[in-house]
C-alpha positions in Angstrom: 0.0 0.3 0.2 1.4 3.5 -1.2 1.5 6.6 1.3 -1.2 7.6 -1.0 -3.6 4.7 -0.2 -3.2 4.6 3.1 -4.3 8.6 3.6 -7.4 8.2 1.1 -8.2 5.1 3.4 -7.8 7.1 6.3 -10.2 10.2 5.1 -12.5 7.5 4.5 -13.2 6.2 7.7 -16.3 7.1 9.8 -14.8 10.6 12.4 -16.4 8.3 15.2 -14.3 5.2 14.4 -11.4 7.4 14.7 -12.6 9.2 18.1 -12.9 5.5 19.7 -9.2 4.2 18.4 -8.0 7.3 19.8 -9.3 6.6 23.2 -8.7 3.3 23.3 -5.4 2.6 23.9 -3.2 -0.6 25.0 0.1 -0.4 26.3 2.2 -3.2 24.5 5.1 -4.9 25.1 7.9 -4.8 22.3 9.0 -8.8 22.0 12.4 -9.1 22.6 13.0 -11.4 20.0 11.6 -9.3 17.3 13.9 -6.8 18.6 17.2 -9.0 18.4 15.9 -10.6 14.8 15.4 -7.2 13.6 19.3 -6.4 14.7 20.5 -9.4 13.3 18.6 -8.4 10.1 20.5 -5.1 9.7 23.4 -6.4 10.3 23.3 -9.0 8.2 22.2 -6.6 5.3 25.0 -4.0 6.0 27.5 -6.9 5.5 25.8 -7.8 2.3 26.1 -4.4 1.2 29.6 -4.1 1.8 30.5 -7.7 0.1 28.5 -6.9 -2.9 30.7 -3.3 -3.0 33.8 -5.2 -2.6 32.8 -7.8 -4.9 32.9 -4.5 -7.9 29.4 -4.4 -8.8 27.5 -3.0 -5.9 25.8 -0.1 -4.9 28.3 1.8 -3.6 30.1 1.9 -7.2 32.6 -0.6 -9.1 35.9 -1.0 -7.2 38.7 -3.0 -7.3 41.4 -4.2 -4.8 44.7 -3.6 -5.2 47.7 -5.1 -4.3 48.4 -3.1 -1.3 44.8 -4.1 0.2 43.6 -0.1 -1.0 40.3 -0.4 -2.7 40.0 1.8 -6.1 36.7 3.0 -6.5 35.2 4.0 -10.1 32.5 6.3 -10.5 29.8 6.3 -13.4 30.5 8.8 -15.2 28.3 10.3 -18.5 31.4 11.5 -20.5 34.8 10.2 -21.4 38.2 12.0 -22.0 39.8 13.6 -24.9 43.0 15.2 -25.7 42.1 19.0 -25.5 45.8 20.5 -26.9 45.6 24.1 -27.9 48.4 25.2 -28.3 51.6 26.1 -30.4 54.0 22.7 -29.8 56.3 20.4 -31.0 56.2 16.6 -30.4 59.3 14.7 -30.5 59.1 10.4 -30.0 61.0 8.8 -26.7 63.7 6.0 -27.7 63.1 3.1 -25.3 66.3 3.7 -23.6 64.9 6.7 -22.2 61.3 5.6 -21.2 62.5 3.0 -19.7 64.7 5.5 -17.6 61.3 7.5 -17.0 58.6 4.8 -16.8 61.1 1.6 -15.2 58.8 -1.9 -15.1 56.5 -0.6 -17.9 56.3 -0.8 -21.7 56.1 2.8 -22.6 55.4 4.0 -26.1 55.3 7.9 -26.1 56.4 11.1 -27.5 56.8 14.4 -25.5 55.3 17.6 -26.2 57.4 20.7 -26.5 55.8 24.7 -26.2 57.0 25.6 -30.1 58.2 28.9 -28.8 60.1 28.4 -25.2 61.0 24.9 -25.6 59.6 23.9 -21.9 58.0 20.0 -21.5 54.3 20.1 -21.5 53.8 16.6 -21.1 53.8 13.4 -22.4 51.4 11.7 -24.1 51.7 7.8 -25.3 50.3 4.4 -24.6 51.1 1.2 -21.9 50.5 -1.3 -24.3 46.9 -0.4 -25.2 46.4 1.4 -22.2 46.4 5.3 -22.9 48.5 7.3 -20.4 48.9 11.0 -20.6 51.4 13.7 -18.3 50.9 17.0 -17.8 54.0 18.4 -16.8 52.2 21.9 -16.4 49.7 23.4 -15.3 48.3 22.5 -19.1 45.9 20.0 -19.1 46.0 17.8 -21.4 42.4 15.7 -21.4 39.1 17.4 -20.8 37.9 14.1 -18.6 34.9 15.3 -16.6 33.0 13.1 -14.1 29.0 13.6 -13.9 27.9 13.6 -10.5 29.7 12.6 -7.4 33.8 12.0 -8.2 35.2 8.9 -6.6 38.5 9.5 -4.8 40.3 7.1 -3.1 43.8 7.2 -2.0 46.5 4.5 -2.6 49.5 4.4 -1.5 49.1 7.9 0.3 47.9 9.2 -3.5 44.5 10.5 -4.0 43.1 9.0 -7.4 40.1 10.2 -8.4 38.4 7.3 -11.2 36.1 6.7 -13.7 34.1 4.6 -15.7 32.4 4.8 -18.9 29.9 2.2 -20.8 29.4 2.6 -24.6 26.1 2.4 -25.9 25.3 -1.2 -28.3 27.0 -1.4 -31.1 25.1 -2.9 -34.4 26.3 -5.9 -33.1 24.4 -5.6 -30.1 28.5 -5.1 -28.2 29.5 -2.5 -25.3 32.6 -1.6 -24.7 33.8 -0.3 -21.1 35.9 2.3 -20.6 37.7 3.1 -17.1 40.2 5.6 -16.4 41.7 7.5 -13.8 44.0 10.2 -12.5 46.5 11.6 -9.9 49.0 13.9 -9.3 52.9 13.1 -8.4 54.7 15.9 -7.5 54.2 18.8 -10.4 52.6 16.1 -12.9 49.2 15.3 -13.3 48.8 11.4 -14.7 45.8 10.2 -16.7 45.6 6.3 -17.9 42.4 5.4 -19.6 41.9 1.6 -20.4 39.0 0.6 -22.6 37.5 -3.8 -23.6 34.8 -5.3 -24.6 32.4 -5.0 -21.5 31.8 -8.4 -20.9 36.0 -8.2 -20.0 34.9 -5.1 -17.7 37.1 -7.0 -14.6 40.4 -7.3 -16.9 40.0 -4.2 -17.8 39.9 -1.6 -14.5 42.4 -4.7 -12.9 44.9 -4.0 -16.1 44.7 0.0 -15.4 44.9 -0.6 -11.2 48.5 -3.0 -12.3 49.7 -0.1 -14.4 48.6 2.8 -11.7 50.6 0.6 -8.8 53.2 1.1 -10.8 53.8 4.5 -11.4 52.9 5.2 -8.2 55.4 3.3 -7.1 58.1 4.6 -9.4 57.0 8.1 -8.1 57.5 11.3 -10.5 59.7 11.1 -13.9 62.7 12.6 -13.7 61.8 15.2 -16.3 65.6 16.8 -16.8 66.2 13.5 -19.2 63.7 15.2 -21.9 65.2 18.1 -23.9 63.7 20.4 -26.6 64.5 18.8 -30.1 66.5 21.1 -31.5 65.2 23.8 -34.2 61.8 23.0 -33.3 61.8 19.7 -35.0 
């Protein structure tokens, strides 16, 4: 019965019955067994919600448990990041020897972005396998990712990580793509990771992102002094 139906039913009662009911009050004892049962049911509900959240599909959001025990939560987003670079820059492909110095224990393909006139480093644009990697080394953002609703910020190894997820509409074959992304700051550098895959493999997609994220955090802020702007704006 809805609140509206209850109100309408109450209004239909004869005033005499309402008056009699008001005058006749019985003091009832609460059954202790009912009280304990209610408390047990509440605890069971809380436990169930906690388990659902930890498994990654609960009402508290999509999560993944990291090796260090921290839990990274991905907030559902209505949009996804895109490159938003609107400046006069030069780009330089980075050799593997240099990339290994910047990103130990990761297979990174990337190029450095420099301001054309000043020659100062703006950031890094590349990938870790199939995963997108963007690093802004200045106050110039390289991505315009926006989280719709409350941002999900988790603390991993003392670093605040803001993460989100996005699911595309079904294509003509009924397939959907799950996209997971995370952003965090190390020193003066802001990192952005984005990983995508089939919706049915979304657990693997977010786990792969979490693994790379942990490695980046372990490595700390890269030594950007290793990079120099290309001569003559090449």
